Every structure is written in C-alpha cells, then in structure tokens.
N, CA, C and O atoms as a GROMACS GRO file, in nm:
protein
  616
    1MET      N    1  -0.322  -1.744   1.561
    1MET     CA    2  -0.186  -1.757   1.510
    1MET      C    3  -0.180  -1.880   1.420
    1MET      O    4  -0.232  -1.987   1.454
    2LEU      N    5  -0.116  -1.864   1.306
    2LEU     CA    6  -0.104  -1.974   1.210
    2LEU      C    7   0.018  -2.058   1.243
    2LEU      O    8   0.121  -2.005   1.286
    3THR      N    9   0.008  -2.190   1.224
    3THR     CA   10   0.121  -2.276   1.252
    3THR      C   11   0.189  -2.316   1.122
    3THR      O   12   0.125  -2.336   1.018
    4ILE      N   13   0.321  -2.327   1.130
    4ILE     CA   14   0.401  -2.370   1.017
    4ILE      C   15   0.504  -2.470   1.068
    4ILE      O   16   0.539  -2.469   1.185
    5ASP      N   17   0.552  -2.556   0.978
    5ASP     CA   18   0.650  -2.657   1.020
    5ASP      C   19   0.792  -2.612   0.985
    5ASP      O   20   0.814  -2.503   0.932
    6GLU      N   21   0.888  -2.699   1.015
    6GLU     CA   22   1.030  -2.667   0.993
    6GLU      C   23   1.062  -2.642   0.846
    6GLU      O   24   1.144  -2.557   0.814
    7ILE      N   25   0.998  -2.716   0.757
    7ILE     CA   26   1.023  -2.695   0.614
    7ILE      C   27   0.970  -2.559   0.570
    7ILE      O   28   1.036  -2.488   0.495
    8ASP      N   29   0.851  -2.522   0.617
    8ASP     CA   30   0.797  -2.388   0.587
    8ASP      C   31   0.892  -2.281   0.637
    8ASP      O   32   0.918  -2.182   0.567
    9LYS      N   33   0.946  -2.299   0.757
    9LYS     CA   34   1.039  -2.202   0.814
    9LYS      C   35   1.163  -2.188   0.727
    9LYS      O   36   1.211  -2.077   0.704
   10LYS      N   37   1.214  -2.300   0.680
   10LYS     CA   38   1.333  -2.297   0.594
   10LYS      C   39   1.302  -2.227   0.461
   10LYS      O   40   1.383  -2.148   0.411
   11ILE      N   41   1.185  -2.255   0.404
   11ILE     CA   42   1.143  -2.189   0.280
   11ILE      C   43   1.134  -2.038   0.301
   11ILE      O   44   1.182  -1.961   0.218
   12LEU      N   45   1.072  -1.996   0.411
   12LEU     CA   46   1.061  -1.854   0.441
   12LEU      C   47   1.198  -1.789   0.456
   12LEU      O   48   1.221  -1.678   0.407
   13GLN      N   49   1.289  -1.858   0.523
   13GLN     CA   50   1.424  -1.806   0.541
   13GLN      C   51   1.494  -1.789   0.406
   13GLN      O   52   1.556  -1.686   0.381
   14LEU      N   53   1.483  -1.888   0.320
   14LEU     CA   54   1.546  -1.880   0.188
   14LEU      C   55   1.487  -1.767   0.104
   14LEU      O   56   1.561  -1.694   0.039
   15LEU      N   57   1.356  -1.752   0.106
   15LEU     CA   58   1.291  -1.646   0.029
   15LEU      C   59   1.322  -1.508   0.085
   15LEU      O   60   1.341  -1.413   0.008
   16LYS      N   61   1.329  -1.495   0.217
   16LYS     CA   62   1.359  -1.365   0.277
   16LYS      C   63   1.500  -1.321   0.242
   16LYS      O   64   1.525  -1.203   0.217
   17ASN      N   65   1.593  -1.416   0.240
   17ASN     CA   66   1.732  -1.383   0.207
   17ASN      C   67   1.752  -1.359   0.058
   17ASN      O   68   1.845  -1.289   0.018
   18ASN      N   69   1.665  -1.418  -0.027
   18ASN     CA   70   1.677  -1.400  -0.171
   18ASN      C   71   1.541  -1.432  -0.234
   18ASN      O   72   1.512  -1.548  -0.262
   19ALA      N   73   1.461  -1.331  -0.258
   19ALA     CA   74   1.326  -1.351  -0.312
   19ALA      C   75   1.328  -1.405  -0.455
   19ALA      O   76   1.225  -1.449  -0.506
   20ARG      N   77   1.444  -1.403  -0.520
   20ARG     CA   78   1.455  -1.452  -0.658
   20ARG      C   79   1.508  -1.595  -0.666
   20ARG      O   80   1.533  -1.645  -0.776
   21ILE      N   81   1.526  -1.660  -0.553
   21ILE     CA   82   1.576  -1.797  -0.553
   21ILE      C   83   1.478  -1.885  -0.631
   21ILE      O   84   1.357  -1.869  -0.621
   22SER      N   85   1.532  -1.978  -0.708
   22SER     CA   86   1.445  -2.063  -0.790
   22SER      C   87   1.378  -2.171  -0.705
   22SER      O   88   1.428  -2.209  -0.599
   23LEU      N   89   1.264  -2.219  -0.754
   23LEU     CA   90   1.195  -2.329  -0.686
   23LEU      C   91   1.284  -2.452  -0.682
   23LEU      O   92   1.283  -2.527  -0.585
   24THR      N   93   1.362  -2.474  -0.788
   24THR     CA   94   1.453  -2.589  -0.794
   24THR      C   95   1.557  -2.581  -0.683
   24THR      O   96   1.585  -2.680  -0.616
   25GLU      N   97   1.613  -2.462  -0.664
   25GLU     CA   98   1.715  -2.446  -0.560
   25GLU      C   99   1.654  -2.464  -0.421
   25GLU      O  100   1.714  -2.526  -0.333
   26ILE      N  101   1.535  -2.409  -0.400
   26ILE     CA  102   1.466  -2.427  -0.272
   26ILE      C  103   1.442  -2.576  -0.249
   26ILE      O  104   1.467  -2.627  -0.140
   27ALA      N  105   1.392  -2.644  -0.351
   27ALA     CA  106   1.362  -2.787  -0.339
   27ALA      C  107   1.485  -2.866  -0.297
   27ALA      O  108   1.476  -2.953  -0.211
   28LYS      N  109   1.600  -2.836  -0.356
   28LYS     CA  110   1.725  -2.904  -0.319
   28LYS      C  111   1.760  -2.879  -0.173
   28LYS      O  112   1.804  -2.970  -0.103
   29LYS      N  113   1.742  -2.756  -0.128
   29LYS     CA  114   1.784  -2.718   0.008
   29LYS      C  115   1.690  -2.770   0.116
   29LYS      O  116   1.732  -2.787   0.230
   30VAL      N  117   1.563  -2.794   0.081
   30VAL     CA  118   1.469  -2.841   0.184
   30VAL      C  119   1.430  -2.987   0.167
   30VAL      O  120   1.359  -3.043   0.251
   31GLY      N  121   1.477  -3.050   0.059
   31GLY     CA  122   1.452  -3.193   0.039
   31GLY      C  123   1.312  -3.226  -0.008
   31GLY      O  124   1.257  -3.331   0.027
   32LEU      N  125   1.252  -3.138  -0.087
   32LEU     CA  126   1.120  -3.163  -0.144
   32LEU      C  127   1.128  -3.156  -0.296
   32LEU      O  128   1.229  -3.115  -0.353
   33SER      N  129   1.021  -3.197  -0.361
   33SER     CA  130   1.011  -3.180  -0.506
   33SER      C  131   0.980  -3.034  -0.535
   33SER      O  132   0.936  -2.961  -0.446
   34VAL      N  133   1.002  -2.992  -0.658
   34VAL     CA  134   0.970  -2.856  -0.699
   34VAL      C  135   0.821  -2.830  -0.678
   34VAL      O  136   0.781  -2.724  -0.630
   35MET      N  137   0.738  -2.929  -0.715
   35MET     CA  138   0.593  -2.912  -0.698
   35MET      C  139   0.557  -2.902  -0.549
   35MET      O  140   0.468  -2.825  -0.513
   36GLY      N  141   0.625  -2.978  -0.464
   36GLY     CA  142   0.600  -2.968  -0.320
   36GLY      C  143   0.633  -2.830  -0.267
   36GLY      O  144   0.559  -2.775  -0.185
   37VAL      N  145   0.743  -2.772  -0.314
   37VAL     CA  146   0.781  -2.636  -0.273
   37VAL      C  147   0.679  -2.536  -0.325
   37VAL      O  148   0.637  -2.446  -0.251
   38LYS      N  149   0.640  -2.551  -0.450
   38LYS     CA  150   0.541  -2.460  -0.511
   38LYS      C  151   0.411  -2.462  -0.432
   38LYS      O  152   0.351  -2.358  -0.406
   39ASN      N  153   0.367  -2.581  -0.393
   39ASN     CA  154   0.243  -2.594  -0.315
   39ASN      C  155   0.256  -2.529  -0.178
   39ASN      O  156   0.163  -2.462  -0.131
   40ARG      N  157   0.370  -2.548  -0.114
   40ARG     CA  158   0.391  -2.488   0.018
   40ARG      C  159   0.394  -2.336   0.009
   40ARG      O  160   0.334  -2.268   0.093
   41ILE      N  161   0.462  -2.282  -0.092
   41ILE     CA  162   0.467  -2.137  -0.108
   41ILE      C  163   0.328  -2.083  -0.136
   41ILE      O  164   0.290  -1.980  -0.080
   42SER      N  165   0.250  -2.151  -0.219
   42SER     CA  166   0.112  -2.109  -0.246
   42SER      C  167   0.030  -2.108  -0.118
   42SER      O  168  -0.049  -2.016  -0.095
   43ARG      N  169   0.048  -2.211  -0.035
   43ARG     CA  170  -0.026  -2.219   0.092
   43ARG      C  171   0.015  -2.104   0.184
   43ARG      O  172  -0.071  -2.044   0.250
   44LEU      N  173   0.145  -2.073   0.190
   44LEU     CA  174   0.193  -1.963   0.274
   44LEU      C  175   0.138  -1.828   0.224
   44LEU      O  176   0.109  -1.739   0.304
   45GLU      N  177   0.125  -1.815   0.093
   45GLU     CA  178   0.066  -1.693   0.035
   45GLU      C  179  -0.083  -1.685   0.069
   45GLU      O  180  -0.132  -1.579   0.108
   46LYS      N  181  -0.156  -1.796   0.054
   46LYS     CA  182  -0.300  -1.797   0.083
   46LYS      C  183  -0.329  -1.768   0.229
   46LYS      O  184  -0.429  -1.704   0.262
   47LYS      N  185  -0.241  -1.816   0.320
   47LYS     CA  186  -0.257  -1.789   0.463
   47LYS      C  187  -0.220  -1.645   0.498
   47LYS      O  188  -0.247  -1.600   0.610
   48GLY      N  189  -0.159  -1.573   0.404
   48GLY     CA  190  -0.119  -1.435   0.431
   48GLY      C  191   0.015  -1.424   0.502
   48GLY      O  192   0.052  -1.316   0.547
   49ILE      N  193   0.088  -1.535   0.513
   49ILE     CA  194   0.220  -1.530   0.576
   49ILE      C  195   0.320  -1.464   0.480
   49ILE      O  196   0.400  -1.380   0.522
   50ILE      N  197   0.315  -1.503   0.354
   50ILE     CA  198   0.392  -1.434   0.250
   50ILE      C  199   0.296  -1.335   0.187
   50ILE      O  200   0.195  -1.374   0.129
   51THR      N  201   0.328  -1.207   0.198
   51THR     CA  202   0.238  -1.104   0.146
   51THR      C  203   0.294  -1.031   0.025
   51THR      O  204   0.221  -0.963  -0.047
   52ASN      N  205   0.425  -1.045   0.002
   52ASN     CA  206   0.486  -0.966  -0.104
   52ASN      C  207   0.626  -1.019  -0.132
   52ASN      O  208   0.688  -1.082  -0.047
   53TYR      N  209   0.673  -0.994  -0.250
   53TYR     CA  210   0.813  -1.021  -0.286
   53TYR      C  211   0.873  -0.886  -0.319
   53TYR      O  212   0.810  -0.805  -0.386
   54SER      N  213   0.995  -0.860  -0.272
   54SER     CA  214   1.050  -0.727  -0.292
   54SER      C  215   1.195  -0.731  -0.337
   54SER      O  216   1.259  -0.836  -0.343
   55VAL      N  217   1.242  -0.613  -0.368
   55VAL     CA  218   1.380  -0.595  -0.410
   55VAL      C  219   1.441  -0.484  -0.324
   55VAL      O  220   1.373  -0.387  -0.290
   56ASN      N  221   1.567  -0.499  -0.289
   56ASN     CA  222   1.637  -0.394  -0.216
   56ASN      C  223   1.708  -0.305  -0.318
   56ASN      O  224   1.779  -0.355  -0.405
   57ILE      N  225   1.690  -0.176  -0.306
   57ILE     CA  226   1.747  -0.080  -0.400
   57ILE      C  227   1.856   0.000  -0.332
   57ILE      O  228   1.839   0.048  -0.220
   58ASP      N  229   1.969   0.014  -0.399
   58ASP     CA  230   2.075   0.101  -0.351
   58ASP      C  231   2.048   0.239  -0.410
   58ASP      O  232   2.088   0.268  -0.524
   59TYR      N  233   1.981   0.324  -0.335
   59TYR     CA  234   1.940   0.455  -0.384
   59TYR      C  235   2.058   0.545  -0.416
   59TYR      O  236   2.047   0.634  -0.501
   60THR      N  237   2.170   0.525  -0.350
   60THR     CA  238   2.288   0.609  -0.378
   60THR      C  239   2.335   0.590  -0.522
   60THR      O  240   2.388   0.684  -0.583
   61LYS      N  241   2.317   0.471  -0.577
   61LYS     CA  242   2.357   0.446  -0.716
   61LYS      C  243   2.264   0.515  -0.815
   61LYS      O  244   2.295   0.526  -0.933
   62LEU      N  245   2.150   0.561  -0.766
   62LEU     CA  246   2.055   0.636  -0.849
   62LEU      C  247   2.068   0.786  -0.826
   62LEU      O  248   1.988   0.865  -0.877
   63GLY      N  249   2.168   0.825  -0.748
   63GLY     CA  250   2.193   0.967  -0.724
   63GLY      C  251   2.130   1.023  -0.598
   63GLY      O  252   2.143   1.142  -0.571
   64TYR      N  253   2.062   0.938  -0.520
   64TYR     CA  254   2.003   0.985  -0.394
   64TYR      C  255   2.105   0.961  -0.284
   64TYR      O  256   2.112   0.853  -0.226
   65ASN      N  257   2.184   1.064  -0.257
   65ASN     CA  258   2.297   1.051  -0.167
   65ASN      C  259   2.263   1.071  -0.020
   65ASN      O  260   2.346   1.046   0.067
   66ILE      N  261   2.142   1.114   0.007
   66ILE     CA  262   2.101   1.134   0.146
   66ILE      C  263   1.975   1.053   0.173
   66ILE      O  264   1.873   1.068   0.105
   67ILE      N  265   1.987   0.966   0.272
   67ILE     CA  266   1.873   0.887   0.318
   67ILE      C  267   1.855   0.921   0.465
   67ILE      O  268   1.952   0.925   0.541
   68ALA      N  269   1.732   0.946   0.505
   68ALA     CA  270   1.707   0.988   0.642
   68ALA      C  271   1.576   0.932   0.695
   68ALA      O  272   1.485   0.900   0.620
   69PHE      N  273   1.570   0.922   0.826
   69PHE     CA  274   1.445   0.896   0.895
   69PHE      C  275   1.398   1.029   0.951
   69PHE      O  276   1.477   1.106   1.006
   70VAL      N  277   1.269   1.056   0.938
   70VAL     CA  278   1.212   1.178   0.993
   70VAL      C  279   1.101   1.138   1.090
   70VAL      O  280   1.001   1.079   1.050
   71GLY      N  281   1.120   1.172   1.217
   71GLY     CA  282   1.015   1.156   1.316
   71GLY      C  283   0.919   1.272   1.301
   71GLY      O  284   0.961   1.388   1.292
   72ILE      N  285   0.790   1.242   1.298
   72ILE     CA  286   0.690   1.346   1.270
   72ILE      C  287   0.581   1.344   1.377
   72ILE      O  288   0.520   1.241   1.403
   73SER      N  289   0.560   1.459   1.438
   73SER     CA  290   0.448   1.475   1.531
   73SER      C  291   0.334   1.543   1.456
   73SER      O  292   0.355   1.637   1.380
   74VAL      N  293   0.213   1.494   1.480
   74VAL     CA  294   0.097   1.550   1.408
   74VAL      C  295  -0.018   1.577   1.505
   74VAL      O  296  -0.028   1.518   1.613
   75GLU      N  297  -0.105   1.667   1.461
   75GLU     CA  298  -0.229   1.689   1.534
   75GLU      C  299  -0.312   1.562   1.518
   75GLU      O  300  -0.330   1.513   1.406
   76ILE      N  301  -0.363   1.510   1.627
   76ILE     CA  302  -0.428   1.379   1.625
   76ILE      C  303  -0.545   1.373   1.526
   76ILE      O  304  -0.565   1.270   1.462
   77LYS      N  305  -0.621   1.479   1.513
   77LYS     CA  306  -0.738   1.479   1.423
   77LYS      C  307  -0.697   1.488   1.276
   77LYS      O  308  -0.780   1.466   1.188
   78LYS      N  309  -0.572   1.521   1.251
   78LYS     CA  310  -0.527   1.536   1.112
   78LYS      C  311  -0.430   1.426   1.070
   78LYS      O  312  -0.369   1.434   0.964
   79ARG      N  313  -0.418   1.324   1.152
   79ARG     CA  314  -0.323   1.215   1.127
   79ARG      C  315  -0.343   1.151   0.990
   79ARG      O  316  -0.246   1.137   0.914
   80MET      N  317  -0.464   1.113   0.957
   80MET     CA  318  -0.490   1.045   0.829
   80MET      C  319  -0.464   1.139   0.710
   80MET      O  320  -0.412   1.095   0.607
   81LYS      N  321  -0.498   1.263   0.724
   81LYS     CA  322  -0.473   1.361   0.617
   81LYS      C  323  -0.322   1.378   0.597
   81LYS      O  324  -0.276   1.386   0.483
   82VAL      N  325  -0.247   1.384   0.704
   82VAL     CA  326  -0.101   1.397   0.695
   82VAL      C  327  -0.042   1.273   0.628
   82VAL      O  328   0.044   1.285   0.540
   83LEU      N  329  -0.088   1.155   0.667
   83LEU     CA  330  -0.040   1.031   0.605
   83LEU      C  331  -0.064   1.032   0.454
   83LEU      O  332   0.026   1.003   0.376
   84GLU      N  333  -0.185   1.066   0.415
   84GLU     CA  334  -0.218   1.068   0.272
   84GLU      C  335  -0.135   1.170   0.196
   84GLU      O  336  -0.093   1.145   0.083
   85GLU      N  337  -0.111   1.283   0.257
   85GLU     CA  338  -0.031   1.387   0.191
   85GLU      C  339   0.115   1.344   0.177
   85GLU      O  340   0.177   1.367   0.073
   86LEU      N  341   0.170   1.282   0.280
   86LEU     CA  342   0.310   1.236   0.274
   86LEU      C  343   0.329   1.130   0.167
   86LEU      O  344   0.433   1.126   0.102
   87LYS      N  345   0.230   1.043   0.150
   87LYS     CA  346   0.238   0.936   0.049
   87LYS      C  347   0.251   0.991  -0.093
   87LYS      O  348   0.298   0.920  -0.182
   88LYS      N  349   0.211   1.114  -0.115
   88LYS     CA  350   0.215   1.175  -0.248
   88LYS      C  351   0.356   1.220  -0.289
   88LYS      O  352   0.379   1.246  -0.407
   89HIS      N  353   0.448   1.228  -0.195
   89HIS     CA  354   0.580   1.284  -0.223
   89HIS      C  355   0.682   1.176  -0.255
   89HIS      O  356   0.697   1.080  -0.180
   90LYS      N  357   0.752   1.194  -0.367
   90LYS     CA  358   0.849   1.094  -0.415
   90LYS      C  359   0.963   1.073  -0.316
   90LYS      O  360   1.024   0.966  -0.316
   91GLU      N  361   0.991   1.172  -0.234
   91GLU     CA  362   1.099   1.159  -0.136
   91GLU      C  363   1.069   1.055  -0.028
   91GLU      O  364   1.161   0.996   0.030
   92VAL      N  365   0.942   1.033  -0.001
   92VAL     CA  366   0.901   0.940   0.105
   92VAL      C  367   0.894   0.799   0.046
   92VAL      O  368   0.810   0.770  -0.039
   93ILE      N  369   0.985   0.711   0.095
   93ILE     CA  370   0.988   0.574   0.041
   93ILE      C  371   0.934   0.472   0.140
   93ILE      O  372   0.902   0.359   0.102
   94GLU      N  373   0.923   0.509   0.266
   94GLU     CA  374   0.860   0.423   0.368
   94GLU      C  375   0.791   0.515   0.467
   94GLU      O  376   0.836   0.626   0.493
   95LEU      N  377   0.681   0.466   0.523
   95LEU     CA  378   0.604   0.548   0.616
   95LEU      C  379   0.539   0.457   0.720
   95LEU      O  380   0.472   0.360   0.686
   96TYR      N  381   0.559   0.491   0.847
   96TYR     CA  382   0.511   0.407   0.956
   96TYR      C  383   0.436   0.490   1.060
   96TYR      O  384   0.475   0.603   1.090
   97GLU      N  385   0.327   0.435   1.113
   97GLU     CA  386   0.263   0.491   1.232
   97GLU      C  387   0.332   0.424   1.351
   97GLU      O  388   0.347   0.302   1.353
   98VAL      N  389   0.373   0.504   1.449
   98VAL     CA  390   0.451   0.451   1.561
   98VAL      C  391   0.399   0.504   1.694
   98VAL      O  392   0.318   0.597   1.700
   99THR      N  393   0.449   0.442   1.800
   99THR     CA  394   0.421   0.492   1.935
   99THR      C  395   0.547   0.562   1.984
   99THR      O  396   0.654   0.546   1.926
  100GLY      N  397   0.532   0.639   2.089
  100GLY     CA  398   0.648   0.706   2.145
  100GLY      C  399   0.643   0.856   2.124
  100GLY      O  400   0.536   0.916   2.119
  101VAL      N  401   0.759   0.915   2.110
  101VAL     CA  402   0.771   1.060   2.098
  101VAL      C  403   0.704   1.112   1.972
  101VAL      O  404   0.643   1.219   1.973
  102TYR      N  405   0.715   1.037   1.862
  102TYR     CA  406   0.659   1.080   1.734
  102TYR      C  407   0.538   0.996   1.698
  102TYR      O  408   0.520   0.885   1.749
  103ASP      N  409   0.456   1.049   1.610
  103ASP     CA  410   0.338   0.977   1.564
  103ASP      C  411   0.366   0.896   1.439
  103ASP      O  412   0.308   0.791   1.417
  104LEU      N  413   0.458   0.948   1.357
  104LEU     CA  414   0.494   0.885   1.231
  104LEU      C  415   0.645   0.884   1.215
  104LEU      O  416   0.715   0.970   1.269
  105ILE      N  417   0.694   0.787   1.139
  105ILE     CA  418   0.834   0.785   1.098
  105ILE      C  419   0.833   0.770   0.946
  105ILE      O  420   0.772   0.678   0.892
  106ALA      N  421   0.901   0.861   0.878
  106ALA     CA  422   0.914   0.854   0.732
  106ALA      C  423   1.060   0.828   0.697
  106ALA      O  424   1.150   0.891   0.753
  107LYS      N  425   1.082   0.736   0.604
  107LYS     CA  426   1.216   0.718   0.548
  107LYS      C  427   1.214   0.794   0.418
  107LYS      O  428   1.130   0.770   0.331
  108ILE      N  429   1.308   0.888   0.404
  108ILE     CA  430   1.310   0.972   0.285
  108ILE      C  431   1.444   0.962   0.213
  108ILE      O  432   1.546   0.930   0.274
  109ILE      N  433   1.440   0.989   0.083
  109ILE     CA  434   1.563   0.996   0.003
  109ILE      C  435   1.564   1.128  -0.074
  109ILE      O  436   1.461   1.171  -0.127
  110VAL      N  437   1.680   1.190  -0.078
  110VAL     CA  438   1.700   1.313  -0.156
  110VAL      C  439   1.841   1.309  -0.215
  110VAL      O  440   1.927   1.233  -0.171
  111LYS      N  441   1.862   1.393  -0.316
  111LYS     CA  442   1.991   1.391  -0.385
  111LYS      C  443   2.101   1.464  -0.310
  111LYS      O  444   2.217   1.425  -0.317
  112ASP      N  445   2.064   1.571  -0.237
  112ASP     CA  446   2.168   1.649  -0.169
  112ASP      C  447   2.106   1.726  -0.053
  112ASP      O  448   1.986   1.717  -0.027
  113MET      N  449   2.191   1.802   0.018
  113MET     CA  450   2.144   1.876   0.135
  113MET      C  451   2.043   1.983   0.099
  113MET      O  452   1.953   2.012   0.178
  114GLU      N  453   2.055   2.042  -0.018
  114GLU     CA  454   1.958   2.145  -0.059
  114GLU      C  455   1.819   2.082  -0.077
  114GLU      O  456   1.719   2.140  -0.034
  115GLU      N  457   1.813   1.964  -0.140
  115GLU     CA  458   1.684   1.896  -0.153
  115GLU      C  459   1.628   1.858  -0.016
  115GLU      O  460   1.508   1.866   0.008
  116LEU      N  461   1.716   1.816   0.074
  116LEU     CA  462   1.672   1.782   0.210
  116LEU      C  463   1.614   1.906   0.277
  116LEU      O  464   1.506   1.900   0.337
  117ARG      N  465   1.684   2.017   0.268
  117ARG     CA  466   1.636   2.142   0.329
  117ARG      C  467   1.500   2.180   0.272
  117ARG      O  468   1.410   2.216   0.348
  118LYS      N  469   1.485   2.174   0.139
  118LYS     CA  470   1.358   2.210   0.077
  118LYS      C  471   1.245   2.117   0.121
  118LYS      O  472   1.134   2.161   0.148
  119PHE      N  473   1.276   1.987   0.127
  119PHE     CA  474   1.172   1.893   0.167
  119PHE      C  475   1.126   1.920   0.310
  119PHE      O  476   1.006   1.921   0.338
  120LEU      N  477   1.222   1.941   0.400
  120LEU     CA  478   1.187   1.962   0.540
  120LEU      C  479   1.128   2.100   0.565
  120LEU      O  480   1.025   2.113   0.632
  121ALA      N  481   1.192   2.204   0.511
  121ALA     CA  482   1.153   2.342   0.544
  121ALA      C  483   1.038   2.395   0.459
  121ALA      O  484   0.967   2.487   0.501
  122VAL      N  485   1.018   2.338   0.341
  122VAL     CA  486   0.912   2.388   0.255
  122VAL      C  487   0.799   2.286   0.241
  122VAL      O  488   0.686   2.311   0.282
  123THR      N  489   0.832   2.170   0.183
  123THR     CA  490   0.728   2.070   0.156
  123THR      C  491   0.656   2.026   0.283
  123THR      O  492   0.533   2.031   0.290
  124MET      N  493   0.733   1.983   0.382
  124MET     CA  494   0.667   1.935   0.505
  124MET      C  495   0.602   2.048   0.583
  124MET      O  496   0.500   2.028   0.648
  125ALA      N  497   0.660   2.167   0.575
  125ALA     CA  498   0.602   2.281   0.646
  125ALA      C  499   0.465   2.318   0.590
  125ALA      O  500   0.382   2.376   0.660
  126GLU      N  501   0.441   2.284   0.463
  126GLU     CA  502   0.313   2.315   0.400
  126GLU      C  503   0.204   2.211   0.429
  126GLU      O  504   0.088   2.232   0.396
  127ILE      N  505   0.242   2.100   0.489
  127ILE     CA  506   0.143   1.996   0.519
  127ILE      C  507   0.072   2.031   0.650
  127ILE      O  508   0.132   2.031   0.757
  128GLU      N  509  -0.055   2.060   0.637
  128GLU     CA  510  -0.134   2.100   0.753
  128GLU      C  511  -0.148   1.983   0.849
  128GLU      O  512  -0.188   1.873   0.810
  129GLY      N  513  -0.116   2.007   0.974
  129GLY     CA  514  -0.130   1.905   1.076
  129GLY      C  515   0.003   1.858   1.133
  129GLY      O  516   0.006   1.798   1.240
  130ILE      N  517   0.113   1.884   1.063
  130ILE     CA  518   0.245   1.848   1.117
  130ILE      C  519   0.284   1.955   1.217
  130ILE      O  520   0.284   2.074   1.186
  131THR      N  521   0.316   1.912   1.338
  131THR     CA  522   0.350   2.008   1.444
  131THR      C  523   0.500   2.012   1.472
  131THR      O  524   0.550   2.113   1.521
  132ALA      N  525   0.572   1.903   1.444
  132ALA     CA  526   0.716   1.901   1.468
  132ALA      C  527   0.779   1.785   1.391
  132ALA      O  528   0.714   1.685   1.363
  133THR      N  529   0.907   1.801   1.358
  133THR     CA  530   0.981   1.693   1.294
  133THR      C  531   1.119   1.681   1.358
  133THR      O  532   1.169   1.776   1.419
  134TYR      N  533   1.178   1.566   1.344
  134TYR     CA  534   1.315   1.541   1.391
  134TYR      C  535   1.382   1.452   1.288
  134TYR      O  536   1.334   1.341   1.262
  135THR      N  537   1.491   1.498   1.231
  135THR     CA  538   1.556   1.427   1.120
  135THR      C  539   1.683   1.357   1.166
  135THR      O  540   1.767   1.415   1.235
  136MET      N  541   1.695   1.231   1.125
  136MET     CA  542   1.815   1.151   1.154
  136MET      C  543   1.872   1.103   1.022
  136MET      O  544   1.807   1.027   0.950
  137LEU      N  545   1.993   1.148   0.987
  137LEU     CA  546   2.057   1.105   0.864
  137LEU      C  547   2.111   0.964   0.880
  137LEU      O  548   2.170   0.930   0.983
  138ILE      N  549   2.092   0.882   0.779
  138ILE     CA  550   2.146   0.746   0.780
  138ILE      C  551   2.288   0.754   0.723
  138ILE      O  552   2.307   0.798   0.609
  139THR      N  553   2.385   0.712   0.800
  139THR     CA  554   2.524   0.719   0.755
  139THR      C  555   2.569   0.589   0.691
  139THR      O  556   2.659   0.589   0.606
  140LYS      N  557   2.508   0.478   0.729
  140LYS     CA  558   2.540   0.349   0.668
  140LYS      C  559   2.426   0.253   0.698
  140LYS      O  560   2.375   0.248   0.810
  141GLU      N  561   2.387   0.178   0.597
  141GLU     CA  562   2.282   0.078   0.612
  141GLU      C  563   2.347  -0.060   0.615
  141GLU      O  564   2.432  -0.090   0.532
  142HIS      N  565   2.308  -0.142   0.709
  142HIS     CA  566   2.364  -0.277   0.723
  142HIS      C  567   2.257  -0.379   0.688
  142HIS      O  568   2.145  -0.374   0.740
  143GLU      N  569   2.292  -0.471   0.600
  143GLU     CA  570   2.199  -0.577   0.562
  143GLU      C  571   2.200  -0.684   0.670
  143GLU      O  572   2.305  -0.724   0.719
  144ILE      N  573   2.082  -0.729   0.707
  144ILE     CA  574   2.068  -0.833   0.808
  144ILE      C  575   1.998  -0.951   0.744
  144ILE      O  576   1.892  -0.936   0.684
  145GLN      N  577   2.058  -1.068   0.756
  145GLN     CA  578   1.997  -1.189   0.703
  145GLN      C  579   1.879  -1.227   0.791
  145GLN      O  580   1.878  -1.198   0.911
  146PHE      N  581   1.782  -1.291   0.731
  146PHE     CA  582   1.663  -1.336   0.803
  146PHE      C  583   1.704  -1.431   0.916
  146PHE      O  584   1.784  -1.521   0.895
  147ASN      N  585   1.648  -1.410   1.033
  147ASN     CA  586   1.680  -1.492   1.149
  147ASN      C  587   1.569  -1.594   1.170
  147ASN      O  588   1.457  -1.559   1.209
  148LYS      N  589   1.601  -1.720   1.145
  148LYS     CA  590   1.502  -1.828   1.158
  148LYS      C  591   1.443  -1.836   1.298
  148LYS      O  592   1.331  -1.885   1.314
  149GLN      N  593   1.515  -1.788   1.399
  149GLN     CA  594   1.465  -1.792   1.537
  149GLN      C  595   1.336  -1.714   1.554
  149GLN      O  596   1.261  -1.739   1.648
  150LEU      N  597   1.310  -1.618   1.464
  150LEU     CA  598   1.184  -1.544   1.471
  150LEU      C  599   1.063  -1.635   1.459
  150LEU      O  600   0.955  -1.604   1.509
  151LEU      N  601   1.084  -1.747   1.391
  151LEU     CA  602   0.973  -1.839   1.366
  151LEU      C  603   0.965  -1.953   1.466
  151LEU      O  604   0.877  -2.038   1.456
  152GLU      N  605   1.054  -1.956   1.560
  152GLU     CA  606   1.062  -2.070   1.653
  152GLU      C  607   0.937  -2.090   1.738
  152GLU      O  608   0.910  -2.203   1.778
  153GLU      N  609   0.863  -1.986   1.765
  153GLU     CA  610   0.743  -2.000   1.848
  153GLU      C  611   0.628  -2.063   1.773
  153GLU      O  612   0.531  -2.108   1.834
  154ASN      N  613   0.636  -2.066   1.640
  154ASN     CA  614   0.526  -2.123   1.559
  154ASN      C  615   0.542  -2.271   1.540
  154ASN      O  616   0.459  -2.334   1.474
   0.00000   0.00000   0.00000
C-alpha cells in the first residue's frame, strides 16, 4: 500500500471534484507553490494513484434518454469472449466483472425503449455465452462529491 500525506489527500479531493481545476487554484487551496503541486501530481501519477482524468457526460442532452444497468450471467468458459463482444457495442459505456448473482454489470445508454428492446432482445441475445440478463433502468443519477475519509487509512 502506498502512503500519502494530508496535502496529497487534499490534492486528490480537489482533482476528483473537478479534474479541470488549475494548478494555481490547487496551490492556493493547499498552501504550496504551483511547482510544488505539479511535482506532487506527477508523483501521484507515477505511483499509479492518479490513473486518469475524466469528464462526466450528461447523455440525456445527447438524446440518450434511457440509461440502465444490465446484470449479465455468462457461461464461465466464455466470459472473456462475452466481455470482448460487449466492448464492441456503442450502447455499453461501462463494464464490470462482479461477484454475486451476475457475472458482469454493463451500464448502457439508448435513445428510447425501442432501442433498449433491440439491444436486449436482439444484440445481447446474439452474443454466445450470455445465459441471462436483468435490466435496471436508472431514473435519476446523483452526483457525489469525493469523500476525503476514503483516504484516512493511508
């Protein structure tokens, strides 16, 4: 386990809440120079603690009015093939291997109920190795700010 100090934790919190925050603004909030912040962020990237910078997209504004989680059960020997096949479909925006009732969870986006029906009943039905699915429609997504307490053990 990698150790980080309180300033690193604050930098991580600021970046998680807004990946576009400027180095100058971070420096003001943590009491370091811009170069000090830049060096710390570089160190966090080199250690693999920061692995990516991302953007949150409101898919409904792009016409994707249905967002859903799909629990997927697969034949164990075909798991990797199913994963690779699901990654090819534009509807799948997140994909996780999980424990429990399902083997995989896919977050999907579609424009309407007809697209959802086609994706579930046709596209997924054609993927060899899928044995069952369970769809949960997302009715509202809530943004959660980064919780610094996650880092308290480090």
